[in-house]
C-alpha angles and dihedrals in degrees: 000000000000112000097223096186092053092044094053092044092054092047090053091048093053093046089063093063113096099233108158114157110297090014102080098119100108093045091047091053090051092050092048088058092048093049093048090052089053092052100255124153102231134208128178115196129212096255091117092055091049092047093048089056092050107034121079110221096021088145136224097285117115109270117259126212132203112281119230124185133184123196110188114232134222099220134067093239117122117269121262130213124217120186142182128162126245103215130085132200125249138308088048107129116113096011118179127180116228119194123202129205091269094057095256114145120205137156120259086266103260098079139033114269096232096230080134093099114343091078086064094046091049093050093052094048093048093049092053091045091056091049090053095045095047096040091234116179111248142163123246106301119212121189128192122193105182128196127227097021090144089063095064093290094296091162098051090048087069100048117123096235093189087077093060117087100181119101094191126059138183115200112199098210113107136107120231139064118328105264094050119114135179114224098176133041135176143259107247120201121184119199141190122199119193110197116201121203131150129270125231137155107285093213107037104033114004089150089071092059134079110218108223092189090055089052090052093047093049092049093047091050088062094054127094106224133189112027106008091173135352094282104027136075131187124195136180101206107172138021127184135167149122132065105229140342098263095056126078100237114247096190137042126176120205121192127188148130143237124212127187138161085220114064093205091054091053090052091047092054091046091055091046091051092048092050092052093051093045093049093045094048091049091051088059092043089249130119141218140218110213121201127174141165129200099224098182135000127231123254138176127201116203121236088235095059119109094243090060096041090052091050092051092049092049097045097041089049087061092050093249123153099250118212132165124196143147125268131208089210124092130226142170086280090075088066093041092056092044087056096052102269114125103221140161131198117239132198113254109176107286121137134179088006122192091031135091087245091066114137146168132188136229089241093053092048091051093048091047092052090047089052091051090050092049093048091054095047101036 
């Protein structure tokens, strides 16, 4: 029942909106029009206003909130929530979708395509459109199109979850073949360490200085990075410091992250890392400032839970190869689960995401829309 031509056309239309993180306004206005046409009650929250007040470099564009829509059902079945985020990563200005003879859709090569996550948005809209056209019985359908997902789900952190009635959610925001779902995701902690040493002339009196970069290097050499256990990773991602080559550097800034499927393990590694940097700095008579933020919190959804059983029934009914696994990537679903909604993240036709080689296919878009339809009506 999926109208493939219409689905692909709408996907291409949405790709052309410049919707990098914190610049989702034009796409949001378009989606408001589409949801109204489908009969949804619509609410846009004030997340964009809050984020503009907090985020340096938000830009001059009008702030955009998370979009919530409710389509009243005609059955007694419990409501269901479908979600996909509006923002894309950079480079995302001037996107155009190019389709080849095999049904592969890419950008023109100088931007991302935006299948992350417009393939998910397109699938949800097409599924609801079919339901309306075919007068298919359905429960209350709630949709959430958050902003700023690509910045650790900053938009979905600000949702008023008391407004959401659904207890089950399907977040269309995963790479892989349609039929794949992630039932567990990590805690992610980002950190910044500012190492303070003492400057001195590097030629005449280096002994009077305290080299902050050396402190950082010594501390980092004591860390285990990459996989530190079977569910936890640690990464130092950026180092900066010093003013010029003839000055002993008095400051070094170290940025990194910790991910773990076990929240307590992430905290344990954070404390270990902090202790190493504090001890090393003290041994040089330097000091540190340690800042961190828990961006998302780990969750795990059991295979026996209704949200997973419903997914298996829907995908297997479509003849899809159904697979569940964990992911070390975060999504809006981390915040959904933390707020009492049992959700999983499903593949929706995004490949090589966050690169200019990103692509989707007509077949994947069609299967994803069919899955959304089946999830609603199962």
